[in-house]
Every structure is written in C-alpha cells, then in structure tokens.
C-alpha positions as YAML, in Angstrom:
chain: A
units: angstrom
residues:
- id: 1
  name: MET
  ca: [-10.38, -40.85, -7.73]
- id: 2
  name: ASP
  ca: [-11.78, -37.80, -9.57]
- id: 3
  name: TRP
  ca: [-11.07, -36.05, -6.34]
- id: 4
  name: ILE
  ca: [-7.36, -36.08, -6.71]
- id: 5
  name: TYR
  ca: [-7.09, -33.13, -9.59]
- id: 6
  name: ILE
  ca: [-9.61, -31.44, -7.61]
- id: 7
  name: ALA
  ca: [-7.59, -31.33, -4.61]
- id: 8
  name: LEU
  ca: [-4.03, -30.37, -6.80]
- id: 9
  name: LEU
  ca: [-6.06, -27.69, -8.27]
- id: 10
  name: ALA
  ca: [-7.08, -26.42, -4.68]
- id: 11
  name: VAL
  ca: [-3.13, -26.62, -3.31]
- id: 12
  name: ALA
  ca: [-2.11, -24.94, -6.55]
- id: 13
  name: GLY
  ca: [-4.46, -22.00, -5.49]
- id: 14
  name: PHE
  ca: [-3.16, -21.92, -1.85]
- id: 15
  name: LEU
  ca: [-0.11, -21.88, -2.86]
- id: 16
  name: ILE
  ca: [-0.43, -18.76, -5.45]
- id: 17
  name: GLY
  ca: [-2.12, -17.15, -2.16]
- id: 18
  name: GLY
  ca: [0.50, -17.57, -0.10]
- id: 19
  name: ALA
  ca: [3.23, -16.58, -2.84]
- id: 20
  name: TYR
  ca: [0.91, -13.23, -3.06]
- id: 21
  name: THR
  ca: [0.81, -12.60, 0.66]
- id: 22
  name: LEU
  ca: [4.85, -13.15, 0.98]
- id: 23
  name: TRP
  ca: [5.82, -11.32, -2.27]
- id: 24
  name: LYS
  ca: [6.85, -7.81, -0.63]
- id: 25
  name: SER
  ca: [8.75, -9.01, 2.25]
- id: 26
  name: MET
  ca: [10.13, -12.77, 1.53]
- id: 27
  name: LYS
  ca: [10.56, -12.99, -2.69]
- id: 28
  name: LEU
  ca: [12.89, -16.18, -2.54]
- id: 29
  name: VAL
  ca: [10.19, -18.13, -0.27]
- id: 30
  name: ALA
  ca: [7.38, -16.82, -2.88]
- id: 31
  name: ILE
  ca: [9.16, -17.60, -5.56]
- id: 32
  name: LEU
  ca: [9.31, -21.43, -4.35]
- id: 33
  name: LEU
  ca: [5.61, -21.07, -3.58]
- id: 34
  name: VAL
  ca: [4.82, -20.29, -7.28]
- id: 35
  name: VAL
  ca: [7.00, -23.20, -8.46]
- id: 36
  name: GLY
  ca: [5.13, -25.26, -6.19]
- id: 37
  name: ALA
  ca: [1.92, -23.86, -7.60]
- id: 38
  name: VAL
  ca: [3.11, -24.61, -11.16]
- id: 39
  name: LEU
  ca: [4.08, -28.05, -10.54]
- id: 40
  name: ALA
  ca: [0.65, -28.77, -8.94]
- id: 41
  name: GLY
  ca: [-1.37, -27.31, -11.47]
- id: 42
  name: ALA
  ca: [0.93, -29.26, -14.23]
- id: 43
  name: GLY
  ca: [0.04, -32.80, -11.86]
- id: 44
  name: ALA
  ca: [-3.73, -31.84, -11.86]
- id: 45
  name: VAL
  ca: [-3.81, -31.56, -15.62]
- id: 46
  name: ALA
  ca: [-1.42, -34.56, -16.11]
- id: 47
  name: TRP
  ca: [-4.11, -36.27, -13.81]
- id: 48
  name: TRP
  ca: [-7.18, -35.39, -15.69]
- id: 49
  name: LEU
  ca: [-6.02, -35.99, -18.97]
- id: 50
  name: SER
  ca: [-4.65, -39.37, -17.97]
- id: 51
  name: THR
  ca: [-7.76, -40.52, -16.59]
- id: 52
  name: PRO
  ca: [-10.22, -42.41, -19.14]
...
C-alpha cells in the first residue's frame, strides 16, 4: 500500500495546479482547491508516517 501516499501527493499537486490556473478568474474556487490540496498533502504525510 505504498502507492497511496504517492497518489495523495499527486492529487495535491493537481489541485495546486488547478488553483493556480483559476486564481485570476474564480478566487473562491481556487481557495477551495488549495484547501483540498492541503488536506491531501496532510493525508499523504500522515499515511506515510503511519506505515511501518
């Protein structure tokens, strides 16, 4: 199950890219994407630290 935190980091990167793209036109959606990216990144780190 080592691929799960890698997938979560990929999702976080995808969300950051979307937030960067949408920042000038839709700031609220961009902020929501950043929040999702932070949650995905935190989940990836938590998953990585919890695996033996």
